[in-house]
C-alpha positions in Angstrom: 2.4 -20.8 8.5 2.3 -24.5 7.4 5.8 -26.0 7.4 5.6 -27.0 3.7 4.3 -23.6 2.6 7.0 -21.9 4.7 9.7 -24.0 2.9 8.2 -23.1 -0.5 8.1 -19.4 0.4 11.7 -19.6 1.7 12.9 -21.2 -1.5 11.1 -18.6 -3.6 12.7 -15.8 -1.5 16.1 -17.4 -1.9 15.7 -17.6 -5.6 14.4 -14.1 -5.8 17.5 -12.8 -4.0 19.7 -14.3 -6.7 17.8 -12.9 -9.7 19.8 -10.6 -12.0 19.4 -6.9 -11.6 17.6 -5.0 -14.3 19.6 -1.9 -15.5 18.2 1.6 -15.0 18.1 1.9 -18.8 15.9 -1.2 -19.1 13.7 -0.2 -16.2 13.2 3.3 -17.7 12.4 1.8 -21.1 9.8 -0.4 -19.5 8.2 2.6 -17.7 8.2 4.8 -20.8 6.5 2.1 -22.9 4.2 0.8 -20.3 1.1 2.5 -21.6 1.5 0.9 -25.1 2.3 -2.5 -23.5 -0.8 -2.3 -21.3 -2.9 -1.7 -24.4 -1.2 -4.7 -26.1 -1.8 -7.0 -23.2 -5.4 -5.8 -22.9 -6.0 -6.5 -26.6 -4.2 -9.9 -26.4 -6.2 -11.2 -23.5 -9.5 -9.7 -24.7 -9.2 -11.9 -27.9 -8.2 -15.0 -25.9 -10.7 -17.8 -26.4 -13.0 -18.3 -23.3 -11.6 -15.2 -21.6 -14.8 -14.5 -19.8 -14.7 -17.9 -18.3 -11.0 -17.5 -17.4 -11.7 -14.3 -15.5 -14.8 -15.6 -13.8 -17.3 -13.7 -15.9 -16.0 -10.5 -14.2 -16.2 -7.3 -16.2 -13.2 -6.8 -18.5 -12.5 -3.6 -16.7 -11.3 -5.5 -13.7 -8.8 -7.3 -15.8 -7.7 -4.1 -17.5 -7.2 -2.5 -14.1 -4.9 -5.4 -13.1 -2.8 -4.9 -16.2 -2.4 -1.2 -15.4 -1.5 -2.0 -11.8 0.9 -4.7 -13.0 2.8 -2.2 -15.1 3.2 0.3 -12.3 4.2 -2.4 -9.8 6.8 -4.0 -12.2 8.2 -0.6 -12.9 8.8 -0.3 -9.1 10.4 -3.7 -8.9 12.7 -3.1 -11.8 13.7 0.4 -10.7 14.6 -0.7 -7.2 15.6 -4.3 -8.1 13.7 -5.6 -5.1 12.6 -9.1 -5.9 11.6 -9.9 -2.3 8.7 -7.4 -2.9 7.8 -9.3 -6.1 7.9 -12.7 -4.4 5.7 -11.6 -1.5 3.2 -9.7 -3.7 2.5 -12.3 -6.4 0.8 -14.8 -4.0 -1.4 -12.0 -2.7 -2.4 -11.0 -6.2 -3.1 -14.7 -7.1 -5.3 -15.1 -3.9 -7.2 -11.9 -4.4 -8.1 -12.5 -8.0 -8.8 -16.2 -7.6 -11.1 -15.5 -4.7 -13.1 -13.2 -7.0 -13.5 -15.8 -9.8 -10.3 -15.6 -11.9 -8.8 -18.9 -12.8 -5.1 -19.3 -12.1 -4.6 -20.0 -15.8 -5.2 -16.3 -16.3 -1.9 -15.4 -14.8 0.1 -17.6 -17.2 -1.7 -16.1 -20.2 -1.1 -12.6 -18.8 2.6 -13.2 -18.1 3.2 -14.6 -21.5 1.4 -11.6 -23.1 3.7 -9.3 -21.1 6.7 -11.1 -22.4 5.5 -10.6 -25.9 4.8 -7.0 -25.2 8.3 -6.5 -23.9 9.7 -8.0 -27.1 7.5 -5.7 -29.3 8.1 -2.4 -27.5 11.6 -2.6 -26.0 15.0 -2.9 -27.5 16.3 -6.5 -27.6 18.7 -6.2 -24.8 16.1 -4.5 -22.5 13.4 -7.0 -23.2 15.8 -10.0 -22.7 16.9 -8.8 -19.3 13.3 -8.1 -18.2 11.9 -11.3 -19.6 14.3 -13.3 -17.4 12.1 -12.1 -14.5 8.9 -13.0 -16.2 10.3 -16.4 -17.1 11.1 -16.9 -13.4 7.6 -15.9 -12.4 6.1 -18.5 -14.9 8.5 -21.2 -13.6 7.2 -20.6 -10.0 3.5 -20.5 -11.0 2.6 -23.7 -9.3 4.3 -22.7 -6.0 2.6 -19.3 -6.1 -0.7 -21.1 -6.3 0.1 -23.3 -3.3 1.0 -20.2 -1.2 -2.1 -18.4 -2.5 -4.4 -21.3 -1.5 -2.7 -21.8 1.9 -4.4 -20.5 5.1 -1.4 -18.2 5.8 -2.6 -14.9 7.3 -0.5 -11.9 8.2 -2.6 -10.6 11.1 -1.5 -7.7 13.3 -0.7 -8.8 16.9 -3.5 -7.9 19.3 -3.0 -7.6 23.1 -5.5 -9.5 25.2 -6.4 -6.1 26.7 -7.8 -4.9 23.4 -9.1 -8.1 21.8 -12.7 -8.0 23.1 -13.2 -4.4 22.0 -11.5 -5.0 18.7 -13.7 -7.9 17.9 -16.9 -6.0 18.9 -15.9 -3.0 16.8 -15.0 -5.2 13.8 -18.3 -7.1 14.1 -20.2 -3.8 14.1 -18.3 -2.7 10.9 -19.1 -6.0 9.2 -22.8 -5.7 10.2 -22.8 -2.2 8.8 -24.0 -0.9 12.2 -22.7 2.7 12.3 -24.5 3.5 15.6 -23.0 0.6 17.5 -19.5 1.2 16.1 -19.7 4.9 17.0 -20.9 4.1 20.5 -18.0 1.7 21.0 -15.6 4.4 19.8 -17.1 7.2 21.9 -17.1 5.0 25.0 -13.5 4.1 24.5 -12.0 7.5 23.8 -11.6 9.5 27.0 -8.5 11.5 26.3 -5.8 12.0 23.7 -3.8 8.9 24.6 -6.8 6.7 24.2 -7.6 8.2 20.8 -4.2 7.0 19.6 -4.8 3.7 21.4 -8.2 3.3 19.7 -6.7 3.9 16.3 -3.7 1.6 16.9 -5.3 -1.3 18.7 -8.9 -1.2 17.3 -9.2 0.5 14.0 -6.0 -0.5 12.3 -6.2 -4.3 13.0 -9.9 -4.3 12.3 -9.5 -2.8 8.8 -6.4 -5.0 8.2 -8.5 -8.1 8.9 -11.5 -6.9 6.9 -9.1 -6.2 3.9 -7.9 -9.8 4.2 -11.5 -11.1 4.3 -12.2 -9.2 1.1 -9.1 -10.7 -0.5 -10.4 -14.2 0.3 -13.9 -13.4 -0.9 -15.3 -13.9 2.5 -17.0 -10.5 2.3 -18.1 -8.4 -0.7 -16.7 -5.2 -2.1 -19.8 -3.5 -0.8 -19.1 -4.7 2.8 -15.5 -3.7 2.6 -16.4 -0.2 1.4 -19.2 0.1 4.0 -16.7 -0.7 6.8 -14.3 1.9 5.5 -17.1 4.5 5.2 -18.2 3.8 8.7 -14.7 4.3 10.0 -14.4 7.5 8.1 -17.7 8.8 9.6 -16.5 7.8 13.1 -13.2 9.6 12.7 -14.9 12.7 11.4 -17.3 12.6 14.3 -14.5 12.2 16.8 -12.6 15.1 15.2 -15.6 17.4 15.4 -16.2 16.6 19.1 -12.7 17.2 20.3 -10.2 20.1 20.4 -7.5 19.3 17.8 -4.8 19.2 20.4 -6.7 19.5 23.7 -5.2 22.9 24.5 -1.6 22.1 23.7 0.5 24.8 22.1 1.3 24.0 18.5 5.1 24.2 18.8 6.5 20.9 17.4 6.4 21.7 13.7 4.4 21.9 10.5 3.3 18.6 8.8 1.6 17.5 5.6 0.0 14.1 5.7 -1.3 12.4 2.6 -2.0 9.1 0.9 0.2 8.6 -2.1 -0.8 9.4 -5.7 -3.2 6.7 -7.0 -3.7 5.4 -3.4 -7.4 5.3 -2.4 -6.9 3.8 1.0 -6.8 6.9 3.2 -7.7 5.7 6.7 -4.0 5.1 7.7 -3.0 8.6 6.6 -6.0 10.1 8.4 -5.1 8.4 11.6 -1.5 9.7 11.4 -2.8 13.2 10.8 -5.0 13.0 13.8 -2.2 11.5 16.0 0.3 14.2 15.0 -2.3 17.0 15.5 -3.1 15.6 19.0 0.7 15.8 19.7 0.7 19.5 18.9 1.8 19.5 15.2 0.3 22.1 12.8 -1.1 19.5 10.3 -2.5 19.7 6.8 -4.2 16.5 5.8 -4.7 16.1 2.0 -6.6 12.8 1.9 -6.5 10.0 -0.8 -5.0 9.9 -4.3 -3.1 13.2 -4.1 -1.7 13.9 -7.6 2.1 14.3 -7.6 2.1 17.7 -9.2 -0.5 19.1 -6.9 1.3 17.7 -3.9 4.5 19.4 -4.9 2.7 22.7 -5.4 1.1 22.4 -1.9 4.4 21.5 -0.3 6.0 24.6 -1.9 3.2 26.8 -0.6 3.2 25.4 3.0 6.9 24.4 3.4 6.4 21.8 6.2 9.0 20.4 8.5 7.6 17.0 7.8 5.8 15.1 5.0 4.1 11.8 5.8 3.0 9.6 2.9 0.8 6.5 3.3 0.9 3.6 0.8 -1.2 0.4 0.9 -0.9 -1.0 -2.6 2.5 -2.2 -3.9 1.8 -0.8 -7.4 1.8 2.8 -5.9 5.4 2.8 -4.6 6.6 4.2 -8.0 4.4 7.2 -7.5 5.8 7.8 -4.0 9.4 7.4 -5.2 8.8 9.9 -8.1 7.2 12.5 -5.7 10.0 12.2 -3.2 12.6 12.5 -5.9 10.9 15.7 -7.2 11.1 17.2 -3.7 14.7 16.2 -3.2 15.6 17.9 -6.5 14.2 21.2 -5.3 16.6 23.3 -3.3 13.8 25.0 -1.4 12.3 21.6 -0.4 15.1 19.2 -0.2 15.6 19.4 3.6 12.0 18.5 4.4 11.9 15.3 6.4 9.8 12.6 4.8 8.4 9.4 6.4 6.4 6.7 4.7 4.2 4.0 6.1 1.5 1.4 5.1 1.0 -2.3 4.8 3.3 -2.8 1.8 6.3 -1.5 3.9 5.3 -3.6 6.9 5.5 -6.8 4.9 8.8 -6.0 3.2 11.5 -4.8 5.5 13.9 -2.1 4.2 11.6 -1.5 1.2 11.0 2.1 2.4 14.7 2.9 1.8 14.2 2.6 -2.0 11.6 5.5 -1.9 14.2 8.1 -0.8 12.3 8.8 2.5 14.1 9.5 5.8 12.3 6.8 7.7 9.4 4.3 7.9 6.7 4.0 10.6 5.0 0.6 11.1 2.2 2.1 13.2 0.9 5.3 14.8 3.3 5.1 17.8 6.3 4.7 15.5 5.0 7.6 13.3 4.6 9.9 16.3 8.1 9.1 17.7 9.9 9.1 14.4 8.4 12.4 13.4 9.5 14.1 16.6 13.0 12.4 16.4 13.6 13.6 12.8 12.6 17.1 13.5 14.7 17.3 16.7 17.7 15.9 14.8 17.1 18.4 12.0 17.0 21.3 14.4 20.3 20.2 16.0 22.0 20.9 12.7 21.0 24.6 12.6 
């Protein structure tokens, strides 16, 4: 990271740490009224002069989606009072939308519209405490732009032993060459250990970097989706061609693995499900965007020892927190061990604690070891 950019980021994080907490009452009011406020912000920006130019002639729906995600994300920030998460996420949002044609002016207009919405729909005391945070964001707008425009990249470390294969696989994904990517995968996977290695050292960093390339508009949405689809096809092919646990007895425990509600990135959860199954867990994998109510019903019907939830996008943390709270409130389910993982937790240490989970896994190896540790610890209490 450039020294100047690092000093700017450090200053922002220091300021964020001293921002006043928002009360639970105010955070709840924001959440309850968020749908009305989203509609207000949508209406305000739609009628803003030159709005199509400001959003890079993108469809208005892209802007509306951002407002919906903003409400969910800020609900999370206010409910857990984690302004480190806010400080680290805003430059990413600036970079992603700017790379896809939005002018930085859009964010000032949007933030001011949110401040007005807070005044209109919240009680005075609630809106005043929340708008302190919005005022801070506006005051740091120029610095957020500098960070967004920097060449800072948060890449996963790659061992030299895996770099050549990772680059070849990633190139095949970007070229849309399913046959080449599948051949590389099949040639690499000789046993269960190497399946995990392939996921950990090849698939995860490749998709991480491809996601960053999309954020910077170096590839199109179609290319990013194609890469994800190829990885999904490869994982399905591998699963069909191997015994689920290579003859091991299923005696570790029962596990449910899922992406969080509203989370459409499922490759991470899928890799965890495969890894646990290879270890001998009895796994039920639920895929992407699992509605909270249906997740609870399935947990009740299966009663797992472990629930693993994957989250990529910051605005989905609220849904995870709500789902976990619902499980903890149920006497039949409250002792189930829950782990979370995903990019948003990797980039903000200790954030996972705010979800109510029992632990956090940064990668597949961590997930495998933590799952076994939690279950072993739980069994010692019986």
